[in-house]
C-alpha positions in Angstrom: -115.0 -91.0 56.6 -112.1 -88.6 57.2 -108.7 -88.6 55.5 -107.1 -90.1 58.6 -109.6 -93.0 58.5 -108.9 -93.7 54.8 -105.2 -93.6 55.4 -105.4 -96.1 58.3 -107.4 -98.4 56.1 -104.9 -98.2 53.3 -102.0 -98.9 55.6 -103.9 -101.8 57.1 -104.5 -103.2 53.6 -100.9 -102.8 52.6 -99.7 -104.5 55.8 -102.2 -107.3 55.3 -101.0 -107.9 51.7 -97.4 -107.4 52.5 -97.4 -110.2 55.1 -99.1 -112.5 52.7 -96.7 -111.7 50.0 -93.9 -112.7 52.3 -95.6 -116.0 52.9 -95.2 -117.0 49.2 -91.5 -118.0 49.4 -92.0 -119.4 52.9 -94.9 -121.7 51.8 -93.0 -122.8 48.7 -89.8 -123.4 50.7 -91.7 -125.6 53.3 -93.3 -127.7 50.5 -90.1 -128.1 48.6 -88.2 -129.1 51.7 -90.7 -131.7 52.7 -90.7 -133.2 49.3 -86.9 -133.2 49.1 -86.4 -135.1 52.3 -89.3 -137.5 51.7 -87.8 -138.4 48.4 -84.5 -139.2 50.1 -86.2 -141.4 52.8 -87.2 -143.9 50.1 -83.7 -144.1 48.8 -81.6 -142.3 46.2 -83.2 -141.8 42.7 -80.4 -143.7 40.8 -80.7 -146.9 42.8 -84.5 -146.7 42.8 -84.7 -146.2 39.0 -81.8 -148.4 37.8 -81.5 -151.0 40.5 -81.5 -154.5 39.0 -80.7 -153.2 35.5 -77.1 -152.1 36.2 -74.3 -153.4 38.3 -73.6 -151.9 41.7 -70.4 -150.4 40.3 -72.3 -148.6 37.5 -74.9 -147.4 40.0 -72.2 -146.0 42.3 -70.5 -144.3 39.4 -73.8 -142.6 38.4 -74.5 -141.6 42.0 -71.0 -140.0 42.2 -71.5 -138.1 39.0 -74.9 -136.8 40.2 -73.5 -135.8 43.6 -75.7 -138.2 45.5 -72.9 -139.6 47.6 -72.4 -136.2 49.2 -73.9 -135.4 52.6 -77.7 -134.8 52.4 -77.5 -131.3 53.7 -75.0 -130.4 50.9 -77.4 -131.9 48.4 -80.2 -129.9 49.9 -78.3 -126.7 49.7 -77.3 -127.3 46.1 -81.0 -128.1 45.3 -82.2 -124.8 46.9 -79.5 -122.8 45.1 -80.5 -124.3 41.8 -84.2 -123.4 42.5 -83.2 -119.8 43.3 -81.6 -119.6 39.9 -84.5 -121.2 38.1 -82.9 -124.6 37.7 -85.5 -127.4 38.6 -83.0 -130.1 37.7 -82.9 -132.7 34.9 -84.9 -135.9 34.4 -83.3 -139.3 33.8 -83.6 -138.8 30.1 -81.6 -135.6 30.4 -84.5 -133.2 29.9 -84.6 -130.0 31.7 -87.5 -130.0 34.2 -88.1 -126.3 33.4 -88.8 -127.2 29.8 -91.2 -130.0 30.9 -93.0 -127.5 33.2 -93.4 -125.0 30.3 -94.5 -127.6 27.8 -96.9 -129.6 30.0 -97.8 -127.0 32.7 -99.8 -125.0 30.2 -101.9 -128.1 29.5 -102.7 -128.6 33.2 -103.5 -124.9 33.7 -105.9 -125.1 30.7 -107.6 -128.1 32.2 -108.0 -126.4 35.6 -109.4 -123.3 33.9 -112.1 -125.4 32.1 -112.8 -127.3 35.3 -113.2 -124.1 37.3 -115.8 -122.9 34.7 -117.7 -126.1 35.2 -117.4 -125.8 39.0 -118.8 -122.2 39.0 -121.4 -122.9 36.3 -122.8 -125.9 38.2 -122.0 -125.2 41.9 -123.0 -121.6 42.4 -126.5 -121.6 40.7 -127.4 -124.9 42.3 -126.2 -123.7 45.7 -128.2 -120.5 45.3 -131.3 -122.4 44.3 -131.0 -124.9 47.2 -130.7 -121.9 49.7 -133.8 -120.2 48.3 -135.8 -123.4 48.4 -134.6 -124.7 51.7 -135.9 -128.0 53.0 -137.7 -128.7 49.8 -137.3 -131.9 47.7 -135.1 -130.0 45.3 -132.9 -128.9 48.2 -132.5 -132.4 49.5 -131.7 -133.7 46.0 -129.1 -131.0 45.5 -127.4 -131.7 48.8 -127.2 -135.4 47.9 -125.7 -134.4 44.5 -123.1 -132.2 46.3 -122.1 -135.1 48.6 -121.8 -137.5 45.7 -119.9 -135.1 43.5 -117.3 -134.4 46.2 -117.0 -138.0 47.4 -116.8 -139.8 44.1 -113.2 -140.5 43.0 -112.4 -138.4 40.0 -111.0 -141.3 38.0 -114.3 -143.2 38.6 -116.3 -140.2 37.4 -114.0 -139.9 34.4 -114.5 -143.6 33.5 -118.3 -143.3 33.8 -118.3 -140.2 31.6 -116.1 -141.9 29.0 -118.3 -145.0 29.0 -121.5 -143.1 28.5 -120.7 -140.1 26.4 -117.7 -141.4 24.4 -118.2 -145.2 24.1 -122.0 -145.7 24.1 -123.3 -142.4 22.7 -120.2 -141.4 20.7 -120.8 -137.7 21.3 -117.3 -136.8 22.5 -113.8 -138.1 22.1 -112.5 -140.8 24.5 -109.1 -139.3 25.3 -106.4 -136.8 24.3 -106.3 -133.0 24.0 -107.1 -133.0 20.3 -107.3 -135.4 17.3 -104.0 -136.7 16.1 -104.0 -134.7 12.9 -105.1 -131.5 14.7 -102.4 -131.9 17.3 -99.8 -132.4 14.6 -100.9 -129.3 12.7 -101.0 -127.1 15.8 -97.3 -127.9 16.5 -96.5 -125.5 13.7 -98.4 -122.5 15.2 -96.3 -119.5 16.0 -96.1 -118.3 18.7 -96.9 -121.6 20.3 -98.5 -121.3 23.7 -99.0 -125.1 24.4 -102.6 -124.1 25.4 -104.6 -125.9 22.8 -107.6 -123.6 22.6 -105.3 -120.6 22.0 -103.2 -122.4 19.5 -106.3 -123.5 17.6 -107.5 -119.8 17.5 -104.1 -118.7 16.3 -104.1 -121.4 13.6 -107.4 -119.9 12.3 -109.3 -123.1 11.5 -112.8 -123.2 13.3 -112.9 -127.0 12.9 -109.7 -127.4 14.9 -111.1 -125.1 17.6 -114.3 -127.2 17.8 -112.2 -130.4 18.0 -110.1 -129.0 20.9 -113.2 -127.9 22.8 -114.8 -131.3 22.4 -111.8 -133.0 23.8 -111.8 -130.7 26.8 -115.4 -131.4 27.8 -115.2 -134.7 29.6 -111.9 -134.0 31.5 -113.3 -130.6 32.6 -116.6 -132.1 33.8 -114.9 -134.9 35.7 -112.5 -132.5 37.5 -115.0 -129.7 37.8 -117.7 -131.7 39.5 -115.3 -132.4 42.4 -115.2 -128.6 43.2 -118.8 -128.0 42.2 -120.0 -130.2 45.0 -118.1 -128.1 47.5 -119.4 -124.9 46.0 -123.0 -126.1 46.2 -122.7 -126.7 49.9 -120.8 -123.5 50.7 -123.1 -121.2 48.7 -126.2 -122.9 50.2 -125.0 -122.7 53.9 -123.6 -119.1 53.6 -126.6 -117.8 51.7 -129.0 -119.2 54.2 -127.1 -117.5 57.0 -126.8 -114.2 55.2 -130.6 -114.2 54.5 -131.1 -114.1 58.3 -128.9 -111.1 58.8 -130.4 -107.8 60.1 -129.5 -105.8 57.0 -131.4 -108.3 54.8 -134.5 -107.9 57.1 -134.1 -104.1 56.7 -134.0 -104.5 52.9 -137.2 -106.5 53.0 -138.8 -103.9 55.3 -138.1 -101.3 52.6 -140.4 -103.3 50.2 -137.7 -104.8 48.1 -138.6 -108.0 46.3 -137.1 -111.3 47.4 -135.2 -111.5 44.2 -133.6 -108.1 44.7 -132.8 -108.9 48.4 -131.1 -112.2 47.5 -129.3 -110.9 44.4 -128.1 -107.5 45.6 -127.8 -107.8 49.4 -127.3 -111.4 50.4 -125.5 -113.1 47.5 -122.4 -111.0 47.4 -121.6 -111.5 51.1 -122.4 -115.2 50.7 -119.7 -115.4 48.0 -116.9 -114.3 50.3 -116.2 -117.9 51.6 -116.2 -119.1 48.0 -113.4 -116.8 47.0 -111.6 -117.7 50.2 -111.5 -121.4 49.5 -111.0 -121.0 45.7 -107.2 -120.9 46.1 -107.2 -124.2 48.0 -109.6 -125.7 45.4 -107.1 -124.8 42.7 -104.5 -126.7 44.7 -106.9 -129.6 45.0 -107.5 -129.5 41.3 -103.8 -129.6 40.5 -103.5 -132.6 42.7 -106.6 -134.3 41.3 -105.4 -133.5 37.7 -102.9 -136.3 38.1 -105.8 -138.8 38.0 -107.9 -136.9 35.5 -105.0 -136.5 33.1 -104.1 -140.1 33.4 -107.7 -141.2 32.9 -108.2 -139.1 29.8 -104.6 -139.2 28.5 -104.5 -135.4 28.8 -100.8 -134.8 28.5 -100.3 -132.2 31.1 -98.1 -131.8 34.2 -100.1 -134.4 36.2 -99.7 -137.0 33.4 -96.0 -136.4 33.3 -95.8 -136.5 37.1 -97.4 -139.9 37.1 -95.0 -141.1 34.4 -92.0 -139.9 36.4 -93.3 -141.5 39.6 -93.7 -144.8 37.7 -90.1 -144.4 36.4 -88.9 -143.4 40.0 -87.4 -140.3 38.5 -87.3 -138.5 41.8 -85.4 -135.4 40.6 -88.2 -134.8 38.0 -90.8 -135.3 40.7 -89.1 -132.8 42.9 -89.0 -130.2 40.2 -92.6 -130.6 39.2 -93.8 -130.4 42.8 -91.6 -127.3 43.4 -93.4 -125.6 40.5 -96.8 -126.7 41.8 -95.9 -125.4 45.2 -95.1 -122.0 43.8 -98.4 -121.9 41.8 -100.4 -122.8 44.9 -98.6 -120.1 47.0 -99.1 -117.4 44.3 -102.8 -118.4 43.9 -103.3 -118.2 47.7 -101.9 -114.7 47.6 -104.2 -113.6 44.8 -107.2 -115.0 46.6 -106.2 -113.0 49.7 -106.1 -109.9 47.6 -109.6 -110.6 46.2 -111.0 -111.3 49.7 -109.5 -108.0 51.0 -111.1 -106.1 48.1 -114.5 -107.7 48.7 -114.5 -107.7 52.5 -112.7 -104.8 54.2 -113.0 -106.5 57.6 -110.1 -108.9 56.7 -107.7 -106.0 56.5 -107.6 -105.6 60.2 
């Protein structure tokens, strides 16, 4: 390939990534805007949270102090201005939402990380096995497993896991991110990351690390199986299609073994759709983590979001959703970068 061809490919890649980089603030703005106006449709947060516990005069006074009596567009402009300056607002108990995000967001990201490991460890090998044993009894069973894993509510799977492995067998803890004494000791770690496994490593006690990992198993499996079911089906379908491609037939004609043909030639291309949907699956996991964290009392961002929804603290809900929207937009961009590096065709 000549220099001109390489330059044109590089320019196409930069243009592709530049457009998607510009989509990050646009995507976040759309999600934040939708949530802001939806919250206002159900009423102002002061009346929703304190109605029946305060007199109307007290409620009106608080609404005036919070600026909720102003026109909705003025409130929206002030909210966007605050977001641009990193101000996510304050909860009803006067906590900065940015501090809540830093404290509890790390816990949710830790859970999503462990769940992704489960999803990849379960979904990709099983999907590959199903594709290479197409129409066998094992293939049928794996397809049924994929449907059940994806369709089963995550809280129901979590309750079953708790009942079997925590209550009946007693192998794993029922809930929490660590034992109470371990959690208290890890509060004194410096620098504190709020990611339990890292804090346990920094503390230097192997027993604490084992305890943290044991607490992560059941929540990670409950959340990871949701995505594992999707990965099984995607890998199976795409690998079957890839194994029919002309270049795969050419590899077989050169005398390569089926294992080499599948591993070196077919599997990489079959993985492209997995990378493509991975960003959306992370967004799905962040949404499903609300149920998972509530089920296992995993005190992350989803757990706090459920608490704020119960308390009708709409300002806190808006701030957390704004943060999640930004994470989803950034992850979508990173996935686009990975896809562009794996498959040059998307650059055009």
